[in-house]
N, C-alpha and C positions, 0 to 999 in steps of 0.2 A: 410797192413804191418803186418807181424806176429812177435810178440815180446815175447821173453822169459825173464822174470825178475827173478833174484835170490836175496835173501835177502829181500823179499817182506814185511817183518814185521819191517824192520829197519827204520831209519829216512828218508833216501832218497827213499828206496823201497816203503814205505807206500805212499809217495807223487806220485811216479810213477804210482802205482795202481790207486790212486784217480784221477790223471790227465788223465789217459788213459781210465778210465771207461766211458761208454756211448759214445765212439768214434767208428769210423769204423774199428779200428785196432783190430786184433785178439791177445789177450793177454793171456799168461800162466804165472801166478805169483806163484813163489815157494819160500818157506823159508826152513830153515834147517830141519823142521819136515817132509817136503815132498821131499826134494832133498839134499843129502849129496854131496856137490861139491867136497869133497876130495875123493869120490868114482868114479874113472875114468869110469868104466863100466856103472854105474848108470847114470852118466852124458851123456855118449855117447848114451845110449838107449833112454833117455828122449829127447835129441836133435834130434835124428833120427826119433823118433815117431812124434814129433811136427813140425819138419823142419822149424825153425824160419828164418826170414830174418835177424834178429838182436837179439843178446843176450846182455842184460844190466846187468852187474854184480855189484849189490849193496851189496853183501855179504862180510863181513870182520870180522876179529878179531881185535876190536878197543880198547881193554883194554890195554892202553899203558904201564901202570906200571906192570900189571899182566904178560904182554908179556915177561918181563925180567926174570921171573921164569917159563914161559910156552912157551919156545922157539919152541919146537916141534909142539905144537898146533898152535902157531902163524904162523909158516911157512907152516903148512898143509893147513890152511884156506886162508892165504894171498898169498901163492905162488903156492902150488900144486893145489888148487881149481881153481884159474884163468887159470892155464895151462890146466887143464882138460876141462874147458869150451871153451878155445881158440882152442884146438885140435878138439873138437867136432864141433865148428863153422866152422873150416876149411873143415871138411869132408862134410858139407852140403852147403858150399860156403856162409855162413852167416858172417855178421860183428859182432865184439864184441866191446862193449863199457864198459871199465873197470875203476872204480873209484880208484884213488890213493891219495896221500897225500903230504903235505909240509914236512913231516918228512923224505923224501928221501934226503933232503938237510941238511947240517951241521947247518944251521941257523946263520952263522957268517958273511955273506956277508954284505957289507955296503949299497948296493942298493937293488933294487927289483929283485927277482928271475925270470929269463926267462927260457923257456923250455929247452934251450940248455946248461944251466949252469951245471957244474960238480955236480954229486950227491955224497953225503958222509953221509949216515945215522949214527946217533950217538947212536942208541939203537936197540933192537931186533925188535920192531914194525916197525920202518923205514926200517930196513934191509929186513924184510919179505915182506914189500910192494914194495920195489925196486926189489926184486927177482921176485915178481909177475908181475911187469911191464915188466921186461926183458923176462920172460917166455911167456907172451902173445905176445909180439912183435916177438919173435923167431919162434912161431908155427902158427900164423894166419896172413895172408896177410892183411886182412881188419880189422884193429884194431884202436881204439881210446883209449888212456890213458888220463883220465881226472883227473888232480891233483887239489885238493881243500884243504881248511883249515878251522878250527874253525867252524865246522858245528853245526847248531842248527835248531830245528823245533818243531812242536807240538807233535811228537811221540818220544818215547824213552827218555833217559837221556842226558842232555846237560847243558852247562854253564848257559843259560838263565833260565832254570827251577831251577837249583841249587841256583842261586842268588835270585830268587823270593821266594824260599822256606826259605832260610836263612834270608831274609828280614822280615819275619813274626815274628822272635824272637830276632833279633840282632839290636842293636842300632849303632854299628860300625862293619865294615868288613875290614880285611886286604886282599887286592887283588894285585897280581903281576903287577908291572908297568914297568918292563924292558924287557918284551917280546911283540913284535909287530906283528900284522897280520891283515887279513881282515875277519871279521865274515861273514859267508856264510849261507844263508837261504836254508834249504834242498829243499823247494819247487822250488827255483830258479835253484838248481842243477838238479832237475828232469826235469824242463822245458828245460834247456840247453841240456840235454841228448836226450829228445824227438825231439827237433829241429834238432840235429845232425843226429839222426836216420832217420828222414824223409828225410833230405838232401841226405843221403847216399843211402837209399833204393828207394826213389821215385824220386829223382832229379839227381841221378847219381854222386853225389859228391864223389871224390876219394882222398880227402885231408886227408889221414889217418896219424896217428902219435900221438905225445904228445901235450896236451893242458893244459893250466892253467885256472881255473875258480874259482874265489873267490870274496869276497865283497870289496866294497869301501864305505867310506874312511877307510884307515888303522888306527888302534888304538892300544893301549895297553889293556891288560885284565882289568886293573883298569878303563880305560876310557870306555870300553865296559860295565862294570858293572854300572858305573855312568849313562850311557845313558839308560840302562835297567830300572834303578830306576826312572829316570826322566820321561820316557815314562809311566811307571806304575802309577806314582803319577799324571801325567797329566790326566790319564784316571780314576782317583779316585779308583784305585785298590790297592794302597799302602798308608795307612793313615800316617805311620811314615817312612820316607825315611832314610835308614841307611847312616851314614857317611862312605865314602870309603877312607881308608888309603892305599896309594900306598906303597907296599913293594917290596923288591928285590927277585930275584929267590933264592938267598942264604938264605933268610928268610923263604922260603917255600920249603924245600928239598923233593924230590920225588925219587922213585927207578929209573925211567927213566929220562934221560936228555931231557928237552924241548928246542926247537929251540928259540933262542933270536929273530931271524928274520924269520917270516913266511909270509912275504909280497910277494905275487905272482903277476907277471905281466899278465894281461888278454888281451893284445892287439891282440895277435895272433888269439884267438877264435872270437874276434870282427871282425877282418878283414876277416877271412875265413868263418864264419858262421853267422855274424851279431848279435852275442850274446853279450849283455852288461854285465858288472860286476854286481854281486848281490847287490841289494839295501837293505842292511840289516836293515837300519833304517826304511824303508817302511814296512819291514816284522814285525816290532814291533809296527806298527800303531794300532794293536789290540793285546794287551798283554794277554787278558783273556784266550785264548786257552793254553797258557803256564803255567797257574795256575792250570789246571785240573790234 
């Protein structure tokens, strides 16, 4: 299987490169320094030269608050880029696996979000990611849109690393307790993407479309923080565990509106590809890599 990875230095991209290393698969891993996905001609040339069986797009503009003042950049990376990759994939009959987000929803549903629920992004980031989904779907027949949420991993910046850093100097921390979701380990997202790619390319699976992949159990940010601190202390990595004070969204205003409900239903991906929800607690069984 020939795999083109974009965003190879990001949280998920780094895991993809690591997990596909020393396998029989032919991998071309590219980051923004080597491939500008917003340049349609550069993308087309790269795809034609490499002729991948599958493109996994892990590139994105993920600065949610900055997106509010960087609308053009956000749409260029999150919409135009994926469209360019999907168009190129179509020209060589490749499949494209594109990562999206819970932010495409309003976040006000009482239950868990399923793939067919109405989208209603509340900010620029979510709007740009939804535009990217629709662009990919419209130009490439063989597409997978993988929506995920609350991503963390050993690479890049994320909530786990931030909490552990703050824990070094704080005795108490106020963490939002009225937003709920499923923390998702980047390594599990990577493994899910590879499983789907193999199913499509080598096993002839044609169940294209939109899928949700995120972690269980669902928790609030405050509960997530508490678990991080508990795990770190169990592993003797946190001498003094901070007290977590649950605060409201209103107590912590941000430029971009956050979804109150980011809980994603993962039954479809389990039934179709045999992929279970991310076990985020297991991913914290060794906290040390997140301290680096």
